[in-house]
C-alpha positions as CSV (number, residue, x, y, z in Angstrom):
1,M,32.8,-180.9,150.7
2,T,29.8,-178.5,150.5
3,S,30.0,-175.0,149.5
4,A,28.9,-172.1,151.8
5,P,25.6,-170.5,151.3
6,H,25.2,-168.1,148.7
7,P,25.9,-164.6,150.3
8,T,24.1,-161.5,149.4
9,P,25.4,-159.7,146.2
10,L,27.6,-156.9,147.0
11,T,25.6,-154.4,145.1
12,A,23.0,-154.6,142.0
13,D,25.6,-153.0,139.7
14,D,26.2,-155.7,136.9
15,D,28.7,-153.5,135.0
16,W,31.1,-152.5,138.0
17,W,33.7,-154.1,136.1
18,R,33.7,-151.8,133.3
19,S,35.6,-149.3,135.2
20,A,36.8,-150.7,138.3
21,V,40.2,-150.6,139.6
22,V,41.6,-154.1,140.4
23,Y,44.5,-154.7,142.8
24,Q,46.4,-157.9,142.1
25,V,47.2,-159.6,145.5
26,Y,50.3,-162.1,145.1
27,V,48.6,-164.0,148.1
28,R,52.1,-165.3,149.3
29,S,53.9,-162.1,149.2
30,F,50.9,-159.7,150.7
31,A,50.8,-160.2,154.3
32,D,51.6,-163.5,156.6
33,S,49.3,-163.6,159.8
34,N,50.8,-166.5,161.3
35,S,54.6,-165.9,161.2
36,D,55.8,-168.8,158.7
37,G,57.2,-166.1,156.3
38,V,54.5,-167.1,153.7
39,G,51.4,-164.4,153.1
40,D,47.9,-166.2,153.7
41,L,44.3,-165.6,153.7
42,E,44.0,-164.3,157.0
43,G,46.8,-161.8,156.3
44,I,44.8,-160.4,153.4
45,R,41.7,-160.1,155.7
46,Q,43.7,-158.1,158.4
47,R,44.7,-155.8,155.8
48,L,41.4,-155.3,153.9
49,P,40.9,-151.7,155.3
50,Y,44.2,-150.6,153.9
51,L,42.7,-151.7,150.5
52,R,39.6,-150.0,151.0
53,D,41.4,-146.7,152.0
54,L,43.7,-147.0,148.9
55,G,40.5,-146.7,146.4
56,V,40.5,-150.0,144.7
57,D,37.3,-151.7,143.7
58,A,38.2,-155.2,143.8
59,L,41.2,-157.8,144.4
60,W,42.4,-160.3,142.2
61,L,44.2,-163.0,144.2
62,T,46.6,-165.7,142.8
63,P,45.9,-169.3,143.3
64,F,45.4,-170.3,146.8
65,Y,44.3,-173.7,146.1
66,T,45.7,-177.2,147.4
67,S,49.1,-177.3,145.6
68,P,52.8,-178.8,145.8
69,Q,53.7,-175.1,145.1
70,I,56.1,-176.2,142.5
71,D,54.9,-172.8,140.4
72,A,53.8,-170.9,143.3
73,G,50.2,-172.8,143.2
74,Y,49.7,-172.6,139.3
75,D,50.1,-176.2,139.7
76,V,46.5,-177.0,141.3
77,A,46.0,-180.4,143.2
78,D,42.5,-179.7,144.4
79,Y,40.4,-176.8,142.9
80,R,37.9,-176.9,145.8
81,D,40.1,-176.2,148.7
82,V,42.8,-174.1,150.2
83,D,46.4,-175.0,150.5
84,P,47.0,-175.3,154.4
85,L,49.8,-173.0,153.8
86,F,47.2,-170.3,153.1
87,G,44.9,-171.4,155.5
88,N,41.3,-173.0,155.1
89,L,37.9,-172.5,153.4
90,G,36.8,-171.1,156.7
91,D,39.3,-168.5,156.2
92,F,38.4,-167.7,152.7
93,D,34.7,-167.2,153.8
94,A,35.8,-164.7,156.4
95,M,37.9,-162.7,154.2
96,I,35.3,-162.6,151.5
97,T,32.6,-161.6,153.9
98,D,34.7,-158.8,155.4
99,A,35.8,-157.6,151.7
100,H,32.2,-157.3,150.5
101,A,31.4,-155.6,153.7
102,L,34.0,-153.1,153.0
103,G,32.8,-152.5,149.5
104,L,35.6,-154.9,147.9
105,R,34.9,-157.4,145.2
106,I,37.0,-160.7,145.0
107,I,38.4,-162.1,141.8
108,V,40.3,-165.1,142.0
109,D,42.5,-166.8,139.6
110,L,41.4,-170.1,137.8
111,V,43.8,-172.5,136.1
112,P,42.1,-174.7,133.7
113,N,44.8,-175.2,131.0
114,H,47.0,-177.8,133.4
115,T,46.8,-179.5,136.8
116,S,49.3,-180.5,139.4
117,S,51.0,-183.9,138.7
118,A,49.7,-184.6,142.2
119,H,46.0,-184.0,141.1
120,P,43.9,-187.2,141.7
121,W,43.2,-187.5,137.8
122,F,46.9,-187.4,136.9
123,T,48.1,-189.9,139.7
124,A,45.3,-192.0,138.2
125,A,46.2,-191.6,134.7
126,L,49.9,-192.7,135.5
127,A,48.8,-195.8,137.3
128,A,46.2,-196.9,135.1
129,G,48.5,-197.0,131.7
130,P,48.3,-196.4,128.1
131,G,44.8,-196.6,126.6
132,T,42.8,-196.5,129.4
133,P,40.1,-193.6,130.2
134,E,42.0,-192.1,132.7
135,R,44.6,-191.2,130.4
136,E,42.1,-189.5,128.0
137,R,41.5,-186.8,130.3
138,Y,45.2,-185.6,129.6
139,L,47.4,-185.5,126.6
140,F,49.5,-188.7,126.5
141,A,51.0,-189.7,123.2
142,E,53.3,-192.3,121.7
143,G,56.8,-191.2,121.0
144,K,58.9,-191.1,117.5
145,G,61.9,-192.9,116.8
146,E,62.6,-196.8,116.8
147,R,61.3,-197.2,120.3
148,G,59.6,-194.1,120.6
149,E,62.6,-192.6,122.3
150,L,61.8,-189.1,120.7
151,P,59.1,-186.6,121.9
152,P,55.8,-187.0,119.8
153,N,56.6,-183.3,118.5
154,D,58.8,-180.3,118.8
155,W,56.6,-178.5,121.0
156,E,58.7,-176.6,123.6
157,S,57.8,-175.5,127.3
158,I,57.2,-172.0,128.1
159,F,59.7,-172.4,130.7
160,G,62.2,-173.9,128.5
161,G,63.0,-177.0,127.2
162,P,60.9,-179.7,125.7
163,A,57.3,-179.7,126.4
164,W,57.0,-183.4,126.9
165,T,58.1,-185.9,129.7
166,R,58.1,-189.6,129.1
167,V,56.9,-191.9,131.8
168,P,58.0,-195.4,132.7
169,D,55.5,-197.5,130.3
170,G,57.2,-195.4,127.3
171,Q,54.2,-193.0,126.8
172,W,54.7,-189.1,126.8
173,Y,52.5,-186.5,128.7
174,L,52.4,-182.7,127.3
175,H,53.1,-179.9,129.7
176,L,53.3,-176.4,128.3
177,F,54.9,-175.3,131.4
178,D,56.6,-177.3,134.2
179,P,56.5,-181.0,133.9
180,A,54.7,-181.2,137.3
181,Q,52.0,-179.3,135.3
182,P,50.5,-181.8,132.6
183,D,48.2,-180.1,130.1
184,L,44.4,-181.2,130.1
185,N,42.7,-182.5,127.4
186,W,39.9,-180.0,126.7
187,R,38.3,-182.0,124.0
188,H,37.3,-184.6,126.9
189,P,33.7,-184.1,128.2
190,E,34.7,-185.0,131.9
191,V,37.2,-182.0,131.7
192,R,34.6,-179.6,130.7
193,A,32.1,-180.7,133.1
194,E,34.6,-180.6,135.9
195,F,35.6,-177.0,135.4
196,E,31.8,-175.8,135.0
197,D,31.2,-177.4,138.4
198,V,34.3,-175.6,139.7
199,L,32.9,-172.3,138.7
200,R,29.8,-173.0,140.4
201,F,31.5,-173.8,143.4
202,W,33.3,-170.6,144.0
203,L,30.5,-168.4,142.7
204,D,28.2,-170.0,145.3
205,R,31.0,-169.1,148.0
206,G,30.6,-165.3,146.8
207,V,33.4,-164.6,144.4
208,D,32.8,-161.6,142.2
209,G,35.0,-162.9,139.0
210,F,37.5,-165.2,137.5
211,R,41.2,-164.5,136.2
212,I,41.6,-167.0,133.4
213,D,45.2,-168.1,133.4
214,V,46.6,-169.3,130.1
215,A,43.2,-168.6,128.7
216,H,44.3,-169.1,125.1
217,G,45.8,-172.4,125.7
218,M,43.3,-175.0,126.5
219,I,42.5,-176.1,122.9
220,K,45.5,-177.9,120.8
221,A,45.6,-178.3,117.0
222,E,44.2,-181.7,115.9
223,G,46.8,-184.2,115.2
224,L,49.7,-182.4,117.5
225,P,51.2,-181.0,114.4
226,D,55.0,-179.5,114.7
227,V,55.9,-175.8,115.0
228,G,58.8,-176.2,112.7
229,F,61.3,-174.9,114.8
230,N,62.5,-174.5,118.5
231,S,65.2,-173.3,120.6
232,M,67.0,-176.7,119.8
233,T,66.9,-176.7,116.1
234,T,67.3,-173.0,115.1
235,G,68.1,-171.3,118.7
236,Q,64.8,-169.3,118.6
237,R,62.3,-170.1,121.6
238,Q,58.6,-170.6,120.5
239,S,57.5,-168.5,123.3
240,E,59.0,-165.7,121.5
241,L,56.0,-165.9,119.3
242,L,53.4,-165.3,121.9
243,G,51.6,-162.2,120.8
244,K,53.4,-162.2,117.5
245,G,52.5,-165.1,115.5
246,R,50.6,-168.7,115.6
247,L,51.3,-171.7,117.6
248,P,49.7,-175.1,117.4
249,Y,49.2,-175.2,121.1
250,F,47.8,-171.7,121.6
251,D,44.4,-169.5,120.4
252,Q,42.7,-172.2,118.8
253,D,39.3,-171.4,117.5
254,E,38.1,-174.4,119.5
255,V,39.0,-172.5,122.9
256,H,35.9,-170.0,122.1
257,D,33.2,-173.1,122.6
258,I,34.7,-173.4,126.2
259,Y,33.8,-169.7,126.9
260,R,30.5,-170.0,125.4
261,A,29.6,-172.3,127.8
262,W,30.9,-170.7,130.9
263,R,29.0,-167.3,129.9
264,P,25.6,-168.5,131.0
265,I,26.9,-169.8,134.0
266,L,28.1,-166.4,135.0
267,D,25.3,-164.7,133.8
268,S,23.1,-166.8,136.0
269,Y,24.5,-165.0,139.4
270,P,23.4,-161.8,140.5
271,G,25.7,-159.0,140.8
272,G,27.7,-158.9,137.7
273,R,29.8,-162.0,138.0
274,M,32.8,-161.6,135.5
275,A,35.8,-163.3,133.9
276,V,39.0,-161.8,132.4
277,A,41.3,-163.6,130.2
278,E,44.9,-163.9,130.5
279,A,45.3,-164.6,126.7
280,W,47.9,-164.2,124.0
281,A,46.9,-163.9,120.5
282,E,48.4,-163.1,116.9
283,T,46.5,-159.8,116.4
284,P,44.2,-157.5,118.5
285,Q,41.5,-158.8,116.2
286,R,42.0,-162.2,117.4
287,L,42.2,-161.1,121.0
288,A,39.0,-159.1,120.9
289,R,37.5,-162.5,120.0
290,Y,37.5,-163.7,124.0
291,I,35.5,-160.9,124.6
292,G,31.7,-160.2,123.9
293,P,28.3,-160.9,125.5
294,D,28.7,-164.6,124.6
295,E,32.2,-165.1,125.8
296,L,34.3,-163.4,128.5
297,H,34.0,-160.1,129.8
298,Q,37.7,-158.6,129.4
299,A,40.9,-159.8,128.4
300,F,44.1,-158.2,129.4
301,S,45.9,-155.7,126.9
302,F,49.5,-156.4,127.5
303,D,50.4,-154.0,124.9
304,F,50.0,-151.1,127.2
305,L,52.7,-153.2,129.9
306,D,55.2,-153.3,126.7
307,A,54.7,-149.9,125.6
308,T,58.2,-148.1,125.5
309,W,58.7,-144.7,127.1
310,S,57.4,-142.3,124.3
311,A,54.7,-140.6,123.4
312,D,54.5,-142.1,119.9
313,S,54.6,-145.7,121.7
314,F,51.8,-145.0,124.4
315,R,49.4,-143.3,121.9
316,K,49.7,-145.9,119.2
317,V,48.9,-148.7,122.1
318,I,46.0,-146.4,123.6
319,D,44.2,-146.0,120.2
320,T,44.3,-149.4,119.1
321,A,43.1,-150.8,122.4
322,L,40.1,-148.2,122.5
323,A,39.2,-148.8,119.0
324,E,39.3,-152.7,119.5
325,S,37.0,-152.4,122.6
326,T,34.7,-150.2,120.7
327,I,34.1,-153.1,118.4
328,V,33.4,-155.6,120.7
329,G,31.4,-153.3,123.1
330,A,33.5,-153.9,126.3
331,P,35.8,-151.9,128.3
332,T,39.8,-152.2,127.5
333,T,42.0,-153.3,130.5
334,W,45.1,-151.2,131.4
335,V,48.3,-153.0,133.1
336,L,51.8,-151.8,134.2
337,S,53.1,-154.7,136.2
338,N,51.9,-158.3,137.2
339,H,53.6,-161.2,139.0
340,D,55.2,-162.5,135.8
341,R,56.6,-159.2,134.5
342,Q,59.6,-157.1,135.7
343,R,58.3,-154.3,137.7
344,H,57.8,-150.9,135.9
345,V,60.0,-148.9,138.0
346,T,62.8,-150.8,136.6
347,R,61.7,-151.3,133.4
348,Y,61.5,-147.4,132.9
349,G,65.2,-146.8,134.0
350,D,65.3,-148.0,137.4
351,G,66.3,-145.3,140.3
352,E,64.9,-142.0,140.4
353,V,64.2,-141.9,136.8
354,G,62.5,-145.3,136.8
355,L,60.2,-144.1,139.9
356,R,59.5,-140.6,138.0
357,R,58.4,-142.4,134.9
358,A,56.3,-144.9,136.8
359,R,54.3,-142.2,139.0
360,A,53.8,-140.6,135.9
361,A,52.6,-143.6,134.0
362,A,50.2,-144.4,136.7
363,L,48.4,-141.1,136.1
364,L,48.1,-141.9,132.6
365,M,46.7,-145.3,133.1
366,L,44.3,-144.3,135.9
367,S,42.9,-141.3,133.7
368,L,41.9,-143.8,130.8
369,P,38.5,-145.1,130.2
370,G,38.1,-148.6,131.2
371,C,39.1,-151.2,133.8
372,A,42.8,-150.4,135.5
373,Y,44.9,-153.6,137.1
374,V,47.3,-152.5,139.7
375,Y,49.6,-155.0,141.0
376,Q,50.5,-154.8,144.7
377,G,53.5,-152.8,145.6
378,E,53.2,-150.2,142.7
379,E,51.2,-148.0,144.6
380,L,54.7,-147.9,147.0
381,G,57.2,-147.3,144.1
382,L,58.8,-150.8,144.6
383,P,61.4,-151.5,142.0
384,E,62.0,-155.0,141.0
385,V,64.8,-156.7,143.5
386,L,67.3,-157.8,141.0
387,D,70.1,-159.2,143.3
388,L,68.2,-162.2,144.9
389,P,70.6,-165.2,145.6
390,D,70.3,-167.9,143.2
391,E,69.8,-170.5,146.2
392,L,66.5,-168.7,147.2
393,R,65.0,-168.3,143.6
394,Q,61.9,-170.2,143.5
395,D,60.4,-169.7,139.7
396,P,60.6,-173.0,138.1
397,A,61.6,-171.2,134.6
398,F,64.9,-169.9,136.6
399,L,65.8,-173.8,136.7
400,R,65.1,-174.4,133.1
401,T,66.1,-170.9,131.9
402,G,68.0,-169.2,133.9
403,E,65.1,-166.3,133.9
404,S,63.3,-165.5,137.0
405,R,60.2,-163.9,138.0
406,D,60.9,-163.7,141.6
407,G,62.1,-160.1,141.6
408,C,58.6,-159.0,141.2
409,R,57.4,-161.0,143.9
410,V,59.4,-160.2,146.9
411,P,56.9,-159.7,149.7
412,I,55.9,-155.8,150.2
413,P,56.8,-153.6,152.9
414,W,54.4,-152.7,156.0
415,S,56.4,-151.0,158.4
416,G,59.7,-151.0,160.7
417,E,63.1,-150.4,160.3
418,L,64.4,-154.0,159.4
419,A,63.2,-156.6,156.9
420,P,60.6,-158.2,156.4
421,Y,59.2,-154.8,157.3
422,G,55.9,-155.8,159.1
423,F,55.2,-158.6,156.5
424,G,54.3,-160.9,159.4
425,P,53.0,-160.4,163.1
426,E,55.0,-158.3,165.3
427,G,58.6,-159.6,166.1
428,S,58.2,-162.2,163.2
429,E,61.2,-162.2,161.1
430,L,60.5,-165.0,158.2
431,S,59.9,-164.0,154.8
432,W,60.0,-166.4,151.9
433,L,62.0,-164.0,149.9
434,P,63.9,-161.2,151.3
435,A,63.2,-157.6,150.7
436,P,66.3,-155.0,150.5
437,A,67.3,-152.7,152.9
438,T,66.3,-149.7,150.8
439,W,62.8,-150.7,150.9
440,R,62.3,-149.2,154.7
441,A,62.0,-145.9,153.3
442,L,59.3,-147.3,150.8
443,S,56.8,-149.1,153.2
444,V,53.4,-148.2,153.8
445,A,53.9,-146.5,157.3
446,A,57.0,-144.7,155.9
447,Q,54.7,-143.2,153.0
448,A,51.1,-142.8,154.8
449,G,50.0,-139.5,155.2
450,V,53.3,-137.9,153.6
451,T,52.5,-135.1,150.8
452,G,54.3,-136.3,147.6
453,S,54.8,-139.9,148.4
454,T,53.9,-142.6,145.7
455,L,51.3,-143.9,148.0
456,E,49.5,-140.7,148.7
457,L,49.6,-140.1,144.8
458,Y,47.8,-143.1,144.0
459,R,45.4,-142.7,146.9
460,A,44.6,-139.0,145.5
461,A,44.4,-140.2,141.9
462,L,42.0,-143.1,142.9
463,R,39.8,-140.7,144.9
464,I,39.5,-138.6,142.3
465,R,38.9,-141.2,139.8
466,H,35.8,-142.4,141.8
467,E,34.6,-138.8,142.4
468,H,35.0,-136.8,139.3
469,P,32.2,-137.0,136.8
470,A,34.3,-137.2,133.8
471,L,36.4,-140.3,134.9
472,A,33.6,-142.0,136.5
473,G,32.3,-143.5,133.0
474,T,33.7,-145.3,130.4
475,D,33.5,-143.0,127.6
476,G,36.2,-142.2,125.2
477,I,39.0,-139.5,125.1
478,T,39.9,-136.5,122.8
479,W,43.3,-136.1,122.0
480,L,44.7,-132.7,122.3
481,E,47.3,-130.6,120.1
482,T,50.5,-130.4,122.0
483,E,54.1,-130.0,121.3
484,P,56.5,-133.2,120.2
485,G,56.7,-136.1,123.0
486,V,53.9,-134.4,125.1
487,L,50.8,-136.5,125.4
488,A,47.4,-134.7,126.3
489,F,43.8,-135.9,126.3
490,R,40.5,-134.9,127.5
491,R,37.3,-136.8,129.2
492,T,34.3,-135.0,129.4
493,A,30.8,-135.9,131.5
494,G,28.1,-133.6,132.4
495,G,29.7,-130.6,132.1
496,A,32.8,-131.6,133.7
497,E,36.2,-131.8,131.9
498,L,39.3,-133.5,133.1
499,T,42.4,-133.2,130.8
500,C,45.7,-135.5,131.4
501,V,49.2,-134.3,130.3
502,V,52.0,-136.7,130.2
503,N,55.5,-134.9,129.4
504,L,58.0,-137.8,127.8
505,S,59.8,-134.9,125.7
506,G,63.1,-134.8,127.6
507,A,62.4,-131.1,128.6
508,E,60.0,-129.3,130.7
509,V,56.9,-127.9,129.2
510,T,54.5,-125.0,130.0
511,V,50.8,-126.4,130.0
512,A,47.9,-123.8,129.8
513,G,44.3,-123.9,129.0
514,H,43.0,-127.0,130.7
515,G,41.6,-125.2,134.2
516,R,43.1,-126.2,137.6
517,P,45.6,-128.9,138.1
518,V,44.0,-131.6,140.7
519,V,46.9,-134.1,140.8
520,A,50.3,-134.3,139.6
521,S,53.2,-136.8,139.8
522,D,55.6,-133.8,140.2
523,D,55.7,-130.7,141.7
524,L,54.2,-128.0,139.5
525,T,55.1,-124.3,139.2
526,E,53.2,-121.4,137.8
527,R,54.4,-119.7,134.9
528,G,52.4,-117.0,133.6
529,D,48.6,-118.6,132.8
530,G,49.7,-121.9,132.9
531,H,52.1,-124.4,134.8
532,V,55.5,-125.8,134.3
533,L,55.5,-129.9,134.0
534,P,58.7,-131.4,134.7
535,V,60.3,-133.9,132.4
536,D,59.1,-137.5,133.1
537,A,55.8,-136.2,134.9
538,A,52.2,-135.9,134.4
539,A,49.1,-133.9,135.7
540,W,45.6,-134.0,135.8
541,F,43.7,-130.4,135.4
542,E,39.6,-129.9,135.5
543,R,37.2,-127.4,134.3
544,R,33.8,-127.7,135.4
């Protein structure tokens, strides 16, 4: 299979990613072009003008590679082809060409920690047997016990249960996620060479960056030592240590050797090709190690997503993230929701309260320096779907733990009075997960052009973010004195000032002295020389 000709770079701006707004497209739930109930690449291509008009700079696409779809494409069987469920390489090339013509960049998901059990390498490993070169590409080991009947160690799958599965010849293989996702042996030179070639394959097709799945996981501690506990022995799941402690299979120092080999590949292409890590580390300092001029460009800061609805929590997270980004000389990333976490409308209280807070949080995020990631549908104010029938859930974690990520993956509503709300072509009634009846009022068509809608709030904020001198750069913020429970900070550039005020205090507050309001998440009323900011609301004020 040959690569497409190298396309002309979108622009010559190598630093576009430093202040970009990236829109995460969960491919199977964005837009369906062929009425099969599953989103696809052609569906994305058809909806590109919507994303241009929304005002984002780039799209991050979840995996669309050849896959049995055990874990929604995060079980890859062929890293150089498109799964027929989503189209073909021609569809990808057409989509990226159109995206670039509209000024949109494309970031693709890369899944290097594990392959699918249907990957040719793994089927060859099973057929070859113990002690063969084919097995050295993965992490096979002998079991414990008199007859090797026990797993090699106490490691636990992130999806629940043991991280080991035994094969008929008696050996065990490691899978930190589903058994259909065997972990690769990243100390093997063939593995490293393979993924360097995969990077070049998609860079040659014009992709502008990569989101690295489980970027902290490729290297496991020598000797595969026990953790010392798991849910079977103490009732505590090892995954509870993510971002809080060290595990022998995550965030090992050698993982940075991989990224130091990848960075020259990215740098050899024009147009600012970048990579962002999905990485969990014990401390902000260890997370910062993934970022730098010789490694990756960004790492997701999940602390912002995990902040509680309080001024103290948000300020602590923001200060920490900005301080760490200054140390490594790279922008921080701000995230409110993604395909693995409950939508923030629901996390913040659901219903009217959750939506008010989600709208305010959006203005907070979009006024901060650095790169912001928007998960599809958050611009519509979508809540989590909490009442999906169990028989329709497809998240493999649900089968092992009872916990499901399907509720944030329901296809987004585009138009119409009946589900699936224009997800497919006119007349199509199929959708791989059902949307609730309440979503008819949240569709793109129902909100477009409607003053005060969440969609128009995002459009206005993104337009101002791009146009306002104070928000255009990556300079830091200046915190302002406020009453308790209120956040206020100012950004300045070129003689222009923009101040963001967020009211988390539980009572309305009067805001004065910051200039005129340019966008607000709720209605403002004038009071004297200022404006009344309602509870759970945010506003931007400018002075030039």
